Biotite code that builds the C-alpha atoms (Angstrom):
import biotite.structure as struc

atoms = struc.array([
    struc.Atom([11.809, 23.002, 3.356], chain_id="A", res_id=1, res_name="MET", atom_name="CA", element="C"),
    struc.Atom([10.643, 20.987, 6.577], chain_id="A", res_id=2, res_name="GLU", atom_name="CA", element="C"),
    struc.Atom([11.363, 17.275, 7.047], chain_id="A", res_id=3, res_name="GLU", atom_name="CA", element="C"),
    struc.Atom([8.188, 16.047, 9.284], chain_id="A", res_id=4, res_name="ILE", atom_name="CA", element="C"),
    struc.Atom([6.800, 12.693, 10.173], chain_id="A", res_id=5, res_name="SER", atom_name="CA", element="C"),
    struc.Atom([4.296, 11.426, 8.038], chain_id="A", res_id=6, res_name="ILE", atom_name="CA", element="C"),
    struc.Atom([1.954, 11.060, 10.532], chain_id="A", res_id=7, res_name="THR", atom_name="CA", element="C"),
    struc.Atom([1.465, 14.826, 10.845], chain_id="A", res_id=8, res_name="GLU", atom_name="CA", element="C"),
    struc.Atom([-0.349, 14.761, 7.217], chain_id="A", res_id=9, res_name="LEU", atom_name="CA", element="C"),
    struc.Atom([-4.168, 15.134, 8.014], chain_id="A", res_id=10, res_name="PRO", atom_name="CA", element="C"),
    struc.Atom([-6.925, 12.538, 7.026], chain_id="A", res_id=11, res_name="ASN", atom_name="CA", element="C"),
    struc.Atom([-3.756, 10.108, 6.556], chain_id="A", res_id=12, res_name="VAL", atom_name="CA", element="C"),
    struc.Atom([-3.586, 6.920, 8.415], chain_id="A", res_id=13, res_name="LYS", atom_name="CA", element="C"),
    struc.Atom([-1.306, 4.431, 7.488], chain_id="A", res_id=14, res_name="ILE", atom_name="CA", element="C"),
    struc.Atom([-1.219, 0.558, 9.227], chain_id="A", res_id=15, res_name="GLY", atom_name="CA", element="C"),
    struc.Atom([0.539, -2.878, 8.437], chain_id="A", res_id=16, res_name="SER", atom_name="CA", element="C"),
    struc.Atom([-0.015, -6.326, 8.645], chain_id="A", res_id=17, res_name="SER", atom_name="CA", element="C"),
    struc.Atom([2.208, -9.138, 8.075], chain_id="A", res_id=18, res_name="GLU", atom_name="CA", element="C"),
    struc.Atom([3.202, -12.583, 7.911], chain_id="A", res_id=19, res_name="ASP", atom_name="CA", element="C"),
    struc.Atom([6.751, -13.027, 8.353], chain_id="A", res_id=20, res_name="PHE", atom_name="CA", element="C"),
    struc.Atom([7.092, -16.771, 8.434], chain_id="A", res_id=21, res_name="GLU", atom_name="CA", element="C"),
    struc.Atom([5.047, -16.645, 4.868], chain_id="A", res_id=22, res_name="GLY", atom_name="CA", element="C"),
    struc.Atom([7.250, -13.635, 3.957], chain_id="A", res_id=23, res_name="GLY", atom_name="CA", element="C"),
    struc.Atom([4.821, -11.266, 2.985], chain_id="A", res_id=24, res_name="THR", atom_name="CA", element="C"),
    struc.Atom([2.393, -8.386, 4.206], chain_id="A", res_id=25, res_name="GLY", atom_name="CA", element="C"),
    struc.Atom([0.464, -5.474, 3.335], chain_id="A", res_id=26, res_name="CYS", atom_name="CA", element="C"),
    struc.Atom([0.643, -1.611, 4.209], chain_id="A", res_id=27, res_name="THR", atom_name="CA", element="C"),
    struc.Atom([-2.760, 0.419, 4.117], chain_id="A", res_id=28, res_name="VAL", atom_name="CA", element="C"),
    struc.Atom([-2.602, 4.044, 3.567], chain_id="A", res_id=29, res_name="ILE", atom_name="CA", element="C"),
    struc.Atom([-6.443, 5.501, 4.581], chain_id="A", res_id=30, res_name="LEU", atom_name="CA", element="C"),
    struc.Atom([-7.885, 8.943, 3.522], chain_id="A", res_id=31, res_name="CYS", atom_name="CA", element="C"),
    struc.Atom([-11.289, 8.442, 4.906], chain_id="A", res_id=32, res_name="GLU", atom_name="CA", element="C"),
    struc.Atom([-12.112, 12.117, 4.086], chain_id="A", res_id=33, res_name="ASP", atom_name="CA", element="C"),
    struc.Atom([-10.919, 11.082, 0.468], chain_id="A", res_id=34, res_name="GLY", atom_name="CA", element="C"),
    struc.Atom([-7.715, 12.594, -1.161], chain_id="A", res_id=35, res_name="ALA", atom_name="CA", element="C"),
    struc.Atom([-6.138, 13.295, -4.387], chain_id="A", res_id=36, res_name="PRO", atom_name="CA", element="C"),
    struc.Atom([-3.406, 11.010, -5.247], chain_id="A", res_id=37, res_name="ALA", atom_name="CA", element="C"),
    struc.Atom([-1.064, 10.074, -8.055], chain_id="A", res_id=38, res_name="GLY", atom_name="CA", element="C"),
    struc.Atom([0.575, 6.955, -9.342], chain_id="A", res_id=39, res_name="VAL", atom_name="CA", element="C"),
    struc.Atom([3.433, 5.996, -11.211], chain_id="A", res_id=40, res_name="ASP", atom_name="CA", element="C"),
    struc.Atom([3.728, 2.540, -12.324], chain_id="A", res_id=41, res_name="VAL", atom_name="CA", element="C"),
    struc.Atom([6.989, 0.536, -13.014], chain_id="A", res_id=42, res_name="ARG", atom_name="CA", element="C"),
    struc.Atom([7.893, -2.824, -14.302], chain_id="A", res_id=43, res_name="GLY", atom_name="CA", element="C"),
    struc.Atom([6.642, -5.428, -17.055], chain_id="A", res_id=44, res_name="GLY", atom_name="CA", element="C"),
    struc.Atom([3.895, -7.028, -14.884], chain_id="A", res_id=45, res_name="GLY", atom_name="CA", element="C"),
    struc.Atom([2.331, -4.703, -12.980], chain_id="A", res_id=46, res_name="PRO", atom_name="CA", element="C"),
    struc.Atom([-0.243, -6.346, -10.198], chain_id="A", res_id=47, res_name="ALA", atom_name="CA", element="C"),
    struc.Atom([-2.514, -3.548, -9.448], chain_id="A", res_id=48, res_name="SER", atom_name="CA", element="C"),
    struc.Atom([-6.004, -2.375, -9.095], chain_id="A", res_id=49, res_name="ARG", atom_name="CA", element="C"),
    struc.Atom([-8.044, 0.664, -9.870], chain_id="A", res_id=50, res_name="GLU", atom_name="CA", element="C"),
    struc.Atom([-4.901, 2.676, -10.548], chain_id="A", res_id=51, res_name="THR", atom_name="CA", element="C"),
    struc.Atom([-6.368, 4.132, -13.676], chain_id="A", res_id=52, res_name="GLN", atom_name="CA", element="C"),
    struc.Atom([-8.169, 6.130, -11.301], chain_id="A", res_id=53, res_name="LEU", atom_name="CA", element="C"),
    struc.Atom([-5.567, 7.922, -10.465], chain_id="A", res_id=54, res_name="LEU", atom_name="CA", element="C"),
    struc.Atom([-5.314, 9.488, -14.039], chain_id="A", res_id=55, res_name="ASN", atom_name="CA", element="C"),
    struc.Atom([-6.050, 13.117, -13.464], chain_id="A", res_id=56, res_name="PRO", atom_name="CA", element="C"),
    struc.Atom([-8.817, 12.415, -16.497], chain_id="A", res_id=57, res_name="THR", atom_name="CA", element="C"),
    struc.Atom([-10.974, 10.356, -14.698], chain_id="A", res_id=58, res_name="MET", atom_name="CA", element="C"),
    struc.Atom([-14.230, 10.798, -12.750], chain_id="A", res_id=59, res_name="ALA", atom_name="CA", element="C"),
    struc.Atom([-13.055, 10.655, -9.419], chain_id="A", res_id=60, res_name="MET", atom_name="CA", element="C"),
    struc.Atom([-11.203, 13.232, -8.194], chain_id="A", res_id=61, res_name="ASP", atom_name="CA", element="C"),
    struc.Atom([-10.406, 11.876, -4.750], chain_id="A", res_id=62, res_name="LYS", atom_name="CA", element="C"),
    struc.Atom([-9.454, 8.125, -3.336], chain_id="A", res_id=63, res_name="ILE", atom_name="CA", element="C"),
    struc.Atom([-10.125, 6.678, 0.347], chain_id="A", res_id=64, res_name="ASN", atom_name="CA", element="C"),
    struc.Atom([-7.414, 4.237, 0.674], chain_id="A", res_id=65, res_name="ALA", atom_name="CA", element="C"),
    struc.Atom([-4.019, 3.047, -1.366], chain_id="A", res_id=66, res_name="VAL", atom_name="CA", element="C"),
    struc.Atom([-3.124, -0.862, -0.395], chain_id="A", res_id=67, res_name="VAL", atom_name="CA", element="C"),
    struc.Atom([0.530, -1.784, -1.141], chain_id="A", res_id=68, res_name="LEU", atom_name="CA", element="C"),
    struc.Atom([1.244, -5.302, -0.720], chain_id="A", res_id=69, res_name="SER", atom_name="CA", element="C"),
    struc.Atom([2.967, -8.495, -1.459], chain_id="A", res_id=70, res_name="GLY", atom_name="CA", element="C"),
    struc.Atom([1.832, -11.504, -2.894], chain_id="A", res_id=71, res_name="GLY", atom_name="CA", element="C"),
    struc.Atom([1.827, -11.008, -6.671], chain_id="A", res_id=72, res_name="SER", atom_name="CA", element="C"),
    struc.Atom([-1.597, -10.512, -8.320], chain_id="A", res_id=73, res_name="ALA", atom_name="CA", element="C"),
    struc.Atom([-2.923, -13.057, -5.881], chain_id="A", res_id=74, res_name="PHE", atom_name="CA", element="C"),
    struc.Atom([-2.061, -10.198, -3.244], chain_id="A", res_id=75, res_name="GLY", atom_name="CA", element="C"),
    struc.Atom([-4.898, -7.676, -4.791], chain_id="A", res_id=76, res_name="LEU", atom_name="CA", element="C"),
    struc.Atom([-7.216, -9.744, -2.923], chain_id="A", res_id=77, res_name="ASP", atom_name="CA", element="C"),
    struc.Atom([-6.464, -7.400, 0.053], chain_id="A", res_id=78, res_name="ALA", atom_name="CA", element="C"),
    struc.Atom([-8.452, -4.533, -1.364], chain_id="A", res_id=79, res_name="SER", atom_name="CA", element="C"),
    struc.Atom([-11.730, -6.289, -0.780], chain_id="A", res_id=80, res_name="GLY", atom_name="CA", element="C"),
    struc.Atom([-10.701, -6.388, 3.037], chain_id="A", res_id=81, res_name="GLY", atom_name="CA", element="C"),
    struc.Atom([-10.210, -2.528, 2.824], chain_id="A", res_id=82, res_name="VAL", atom_name="CA", element="C"),
    struc.Atom([-13.096, -1.927, 0.642], chain_id="A", res_id=83, res_name="MET", atom_name="CA", element="C"),
    struc.Atom([-15.362, -3.719, 3.699], chain_id="A", res_id=84, res_name="SER", atom_name="CA", element="C"),
    struc.Atom([-13.468, -2.042, 6.473], chain_id="A", res_id=85, res_name="TYR", atom_name="CA", element="C"),
    struc.Atom([-14.309, 1.326, 5.085], chain_id="A", res_id=86, res_name="LEU", atom_name="CA", element="C"),
    struc.Atom([-18.145, 0.412, 3.834], chain_id="A", res_id=87, res_name="GLU", atom_name="CA", element="C"),
    struc.Atom([-18.810, -0.608, 7.319], chain_id="A", res_id=88, res_name="SER", atom_name="CA", element="C"),
    struc.Atom([-17.677, 2.919, 8.698], chain_id="A", res_id=89, res_name="LYS", atom_name="CA", element="C"),
    struc.Atom([-20.132, 4.479, 6.103], chain_id="A", res_id=90, res_name="GLY", atom_name="CA", element="C"),
    struc.Atom([-16.885, 5.634, 3.701], chain_id="A", res_id=91, res_name="ILE", atom_name="CA", element="C"),
    struc.Atom([-16.991, 5.968, 0.208], chain_id="A", res_id=92, res_name="GLY", atom_name="CA", element="C"),
    struc.Atom([-18.299, 7.274, -3.315], chain_id="A", res_id=93, res_name="PHE", atom_name="CA", element="C"),
    struc.Atom([-22.329, 7.511, -2.126], chain_id="A", res_id=94, res_name="ASP", atom_name="CA", element="C"),
    struc.Atom([-24.296, 5.273, -4.777], chain_id="A", res_id=95, res_name="VAL", atom_name="CA", element="C"),
    struc.Atom([-27.064, 5.980, -3.204], chain_id="A", res_id=96, res_name="GLY", atom_name="CA", element="C"),
    struc.Atom([-27.774, 2.388, -1.418], chain_id="A", res_id=97, res_name="VAL", atom_name="CA", element="C"),
    struc.Atom([-24.479, 2.382, 0.024], chain_id="A", res_id=98, res_name="THR", atom_name="CA", element="C"),
    struc.Atom([-20.959, 3.885, -0.282], chain_id="A", res_id=99, res_name="LYS", atom_name="CA", element="C"),
    struc.Atom([-18.195, 2.215, -2.637], chain_id="A", res_id=100, res_name="VAL", atom_name="CA", element="C"),
    struc.Atom([-15.136, 3.029, -1.097], chain_id="A", res_id=101, res_name="PRO", atom_name="CA", element="C"),
    struc.Atom([-12.323, 4.080, -3.786], chain_id="A", res_id=102, res_name="ILE", atom_name="CA", element="C"),
    struc.Atom([-9.872, 1.784, -3.051], chain_id="A", res_id=103, res_name="VAL", atom_name="CA", element="C"),
    struc.Atom([-6.520, 1.568, -5.221], chain_id="A", res_id=104, res_name="CYS", atom_name="CA", element="C"),
    struc.Atom([-3.789, -1.041, -4.836], chain_id="A", res_id=105, res_name="GLN", atom_name="CA", element="C"),
    struc.Atom([-0.275, -2.112, -6.067], chain_id="A", res_id=106, res_name="SER", atom_name="CA", element="C"),
    struc.Atom([1.133, -5.653, -5.351], chain_id="A", res_id=107, res_name="SER", atom_name="CA", element="C"),
    struc.Atom([5.087, -6.518, -5.762], chain_id="A", res_id=108, res_name="ILE", atom_name="CA", element="C"),
    struc.Atom([6.261, -9.971, -6.666], chain_id="A", res_id=109, res_name="PHE", atom_name="CA", element="C"),
    struc.Atom([7.752, -11.840, -3.308], chain_id="A", res_id=110, res_name="ASP", atom_name="CA", element="C"),
    struc.Atom([6.137, -15.347, -3.978], chain_id="A", res_id=111, res_name="LEU", atom_name="CA", element="C"),
    struc.Atom([9.532, -16.574, -4.063], chain_id="A", res_id=112, res_name="THR", atom_name="CA", element="C"),
    struc.Atom([10.809, -15.181, -0.607], chain_id="A", res_id=113, res_name="VAL", atom_name="CA", element="C"),
    struc.Atom([8.347, -17.219, 1.806], chain_id="A", res_id=114, res_name="GLY", atom_name="CA", element="C"),
    struc.Atom([5.957, -19.877, 1.088], chain_id="A", res_id=115, res_name="SER", atom_name="CA", element="C"),
    struc.Atom([4.264, -19.052, -2.381], chain_id="A", res_id=116, res_name="MET", atom_name="CA", element="C"),
    struc.Atom([0.890, -20.028, -0.633], chain_id="A", res_id=117, res_name="LYS", atom_name="CA", element="C"),
    struc.Atom([1.151, -17.136, 1.985], chain_id="A", res_id=118, res_name="LYS", atom_name="CA", element="C"),
    struc.Atom([-0.890, -14.079, 0.454], chain_id="A", res_id=119, res_name="ARG", atom_name="CA", element="C"),
    struc.Atom([-2.068, -10.517, 2.026], chain_id="A", res_id=120, res_name="PRO", atom_name="CA", element="C"),
    struc.Atom([-5.734, -11.417, 1.733], chain_id="A", res_id=121, res_name="ASN", atom_name="CA", element="C"),
    struc.Atom([-9.024, -9.558, 2.961], chain_id="A", res_id=122, res_name="PHE", atom_name="CA", element="C"),
    struc.Atom([-8.164, -10.727, 6.549], chain_id="A", res_id=123, res_name="ASP", atom_name="CA", element="C"),
    struc.Atom([-4.784, -9.313, 6.659], chain_id="A", res_id=124, res_name="MET", atom_name="CA", element="C"),
    struc.Atom([-6.339, -6.181, 5.143], chain_id="A", res_id=125, res_name="ALA", atom_name="CA", element="C"),
    struc.Atom([-8.616, -5.672, 7.732], chain_id="A", res_id=126, res_name="VAL", atom_name="CA", element="C"),
    struc.Atom([-5.665, -5.951, 10.284], chain_id="A", res_id=127, res_name="LYS", atom_name="CA", element="C"),
    struc.Atom([-4.080, -3.398, 8.229], chain_id="A", res_id=128, res_name="ALA", atom_name="CA", element="C"),
    struc.Atom([-6.544, -1.105, 8.704], chain_id="A", res_id=129, res_name="CYS", atom_name="CA", element="C"),
    struc.Atom([-7.305, -1.502, 12.694], chain_id="A", res_id=130, res_name="GLU", atom_name="CA", element="C"),
    struc.Atom([-3.614, -1.118, 12.576], chain_id="A", res_id=131, res_name="ASN", atom_name="CA", element="C"),
    struc.Atom([-4.025, 2.293, 10.856], chain_id="A", res_id=132, res_name="ALA", atom_name="CA", element="C"),
    struc.Atom([-6.298, 3.552, 13.699], chain_id="A", res_id=133, res_name="GLU", atom_name="CA", element="C"),
    struc.Atom([-2.925, 3.474, 15.653], chain_id="A", res_id=134, res_name="ILE", atom_name="CA", element="C"),
    struc.Atom([-1.079, 5.603, 12.920], chain_id="A", res_id=135, res_name="ASN", atom_name="CA", element="C"),
    struc.Atom([2.385, 4.615, 13.994], chain_id="A", res_id=136, res_name="MET", atom_name="CA", element="C"),
    struc.Atom([3.775, 3.749, 10.442], chain_id="A", res_id=137, res_name="PRO", atom_name="CA", element="C"),
    struc.Atom([6.883, 1.376, 10.304], chain_id="A", res_id=138, res_name="GLU", atom_name="CA", element="C"),
    struc.Atom([9.953, 1.179, 7.824], chain_id="A", res_id=139, res_name="GLN", atom_name="CA", element="C"),
    struc.Atom([11.941, -1.421, 6.788], chain_id="A", res_id=140, res_name="GLY", atom_name="CA", element="C"),
    struc.Atom([10.585, -4.921, 6.695], chain_id="A", res_id=141, res_name="CYS", atom_name="CA", element="C"),
    struc.Atom([7.102, -4.322, 7.713], chain_id="A", res_id=142, res_name="TYR", atom_name="CA", element="C"),
    struc.Atom([3.997, -4.452, 5.876], chain_id="A", res_id=143, res_name="GLY", atom_name="CA", element="C"),
    struc.Atom([4.490, -4.949, 1.913], chain_id="A", res_id=144, res_name="ALA", atom_name="CA", element="C"),
    struc.Atom([8.068, -4.542, 2.505], chain_id="A", res_id=145, res_name="GLY", atom_name="CA", element="C"),
    struc.Atom([8.274, -7.694, 4.555], chain_id="A", res_id=146, res_name="VAL", atom_name="CA", element="C"),
    struc.Atom([8.885, -9.710, 1.275], chain_id="A", res_id=147, res_name="GLY", atom_name="CA", element="C"),
    struc.Atom([10.664, -7.105, -0.878], chain_id="A", res_id=148, res_name="ALA", atom_name="CA", element="C"),
    struc.Atom([14.377, -7.580, -2.095], chain_id="A", res_id=149, res_name="THR", atom_name="CA", element="C"),
    struc.Atom([16.812, -6.204, -4.252], chain_id="A", res_id=150, res_name="VAL", atom_name="CA", element="C"),
    struc.Atom([19.314, -7.715, -7.190], chain_id="A", res_id=151, res_name="GLY", atom_name="CA", element="C"),
    struc.Atom([17.514, -10.441, -8.333], chain_id="A", res_id=152, res_name="LYS", atom_name="CA", element="C"),
    struc.Atom([19.346, -10.270, -11.821], chain_id="A", res_id=153, res_name="VAL", atom_name="CA", element="C"),
    struc.Atom([22.051, -13.037, -10.624], chain_id="A", res_id=154, res_name="LEU", atom_name="CA", element="C"),
    struc.Atom([19.162, -15.345, -8.743], chain_id="A", res_id=155, res_name="GLY", atom_name="CA", element="C"),
    struc.Atom([17.092, -15.454, -5.580], chain_id="A", res_id=156, res_name="MET", atom_name="CA", element="C"),
    struc.Atom([19.985, -16.883, -3.803], chain_id="A", res_id=157, res_name="ASP", atom_name="CA", element="C"),
    struc.Atom([22.044, -13.816, -4.213], chain_id="A", res_id=158, res_name="ARG", atom_name="CA", element="C"),
    struc.Atom([19.510, -10.932, -3.663], chain_id="A", res_id=159, res_name="CYS", atom_name="CA", element="C"),
    struc.Atom([19.059, -8.676, -0.321], chain_id="A", res_id=160, res_name="THR", atom_name="CA", element="C"),
    struc.Atom([16.387, -7.497, 1.677], chain_id="A", res_id=161, res_name="LYS", atom_name="CA", element="C"),
    struc.Atom([14.482, -4.476, 1.041], chain_id="A", res_id=162, res_name="SER", atom_name="CA", element="C"),
    struc.Atom([11.645, -2.800, 2.514], chain_id="A", res_id=163, res_name="GLY", atom_name="CA", element="C"),
    struc.Atom([9.332, 0.007, 2.789], chain_id="A", res_id=164, res_name="ILE", atom_name="CA", element="C"),
    struc.Atom([10.386, 3.524, 3.325], chain_id="A", res_id=165, res_name="GLY", atom_name="CA", element="C"),
    struc.Atom([8.493, 6.485, 4.481], chain_id="A", res_id=166, res_name="ILE", atom_name="CA", element="C"),
    struc.Atom([9.305, 10.027, 3.986], chain_id="A", res_id=167, res_name="TYR", atom_name="CA", element="C"),
    struc.Atom([7.573, 13.498, 4.289], chain_id="A", res_id=168, res_name="ALA", atom_name="CA", element="C"),
    struc.Atom([8.220, 17.128, 4.009], chain_id="A", res_id=169, res_name="ALA", atom_name="CA", element="C"),
    struc.Atom([6.567, 20.722, 4.219], chain_id="A", res_id=170, res_name="LYS", atom_name="CA", element="C"),
    struc.Atom([7.309, 24.050, 3.166], chain_id="A", res_id=171, res_name="LEU", atom_name="CA", element="C"),
    struc.Atom([5.019, 26.553, 4.379], chain_id="A", res_id=172, res_name="GLY", atom_name="CA", element="C"),
    struc.Atom([1.639, 25.414, 4.300], chain_id="A", res_id=173, res_name="GLY", atom_name="CA", element="C"),
    struc.Atom([2.097, 22.384, 1.853], chain_id="A", res_id=174, res_name="LEU", atom_name="CA", element="C"),
    struc.Atom([2.785, 19.146, 2.945], chain_id="A", res_id=175, res_name="MET", atom_name="CA", element="C"),
    struc.Atom([3.845, 16.097, 1.029], chain_id="A", res_id=176, res_name="VAL", atom_name="CA", element="C"),
    struc.Atom([4.255, 12.365, 1.893], chain_id="A", res_id=177, res_name="GLY", atom_name="CA", element="C"),
    struc.Atom([5.773, 9.224, -0.143], chain_id="A", res_id=178, res_name="ALA", atom_name="CA", element="C"),
    struc.Atom([5.886, 5.721, 0.707], chain_id="A", res_id=179, res_name="ILE", atom_name="CA", element="C"),
    struc.Atom([7.522, 3.367, -1.239], chain_id="A", res_id=180, res_name="VAL", atom_name="CA", element="C"),
    struc.Atom([8.058, -0.500, -1.757], chain_id="A", res_id=181, res_name="VAL", atom_name="CA", element="C"),
    struc.Atom([11.585, -1.116, -3.603], chain_id="A", res_id=182, res_name="VAL", atom_name="CA", element="C"),
    struc.Atom([11.370, -4.510, -5.001], chain_id="A", res_id=183, res_name="ASN", atom_name="CA", element="C"),
    struc.Atom([13.689, -4.220, -7.597], chain_id="A", res_id=184, res_name="ALA", atom_name="CA", element="C"),
    struc.Atom([15.326, -6.886, -10.204], chain_id="A", res_id=185, res_name="PHE", atom_name="CA", element="C"),
    struc.Atom([18.754, -5.408, -10.282], chain_id="A", res_id=186, res_name="GLY", atom_name="CA", element="C"),
    struc.Atom([20.467, -3.774, -7.389], chain_id="A", res_id=187, res_name="ASP", atom_name="CA", element="C"),
    struc.Atom([20.071, -0.201, -6.461], chain_id="A", res_id=188, res_name="ILE", atom_name="CA", element="C"),
])
């Protein structure tokens, strides 16, 4: 197995947008031609949108984008920006009168990190889509990782920063990539 850059995966573009002062952000993974995807939802209060579409028994066999964001359930508004961006490019599931982009999202709880009033939104997501066209994803405290922390079990004054991590590998003709935002109650 050989480690590769995630930018080597075909049909995958990644972009982020941040509000460093507000302590939040979003990361967008675009698969404009559609791609199969899976999910593993953890935690007692998952703020998510359309993740059920990733169940193999659902009618959709491919998605057009994944959004990872801060903002808890408030951050789910970011998917609307991704849908608008992709619809303007004619990307999505054809329903006759338009194409409906298939966009899944998951948001972390970061409301206690920066300003609880600053949340990923429509405009931030559109900016992340525009940045995905450059396709130079960043790791650490960027995008959805801006407000990510670990070790909150003893209170926010004792937690430490985490962020977003990216890894990709290939074996022969098989290429696999993963993007993870670590926002744990305990230590890792």
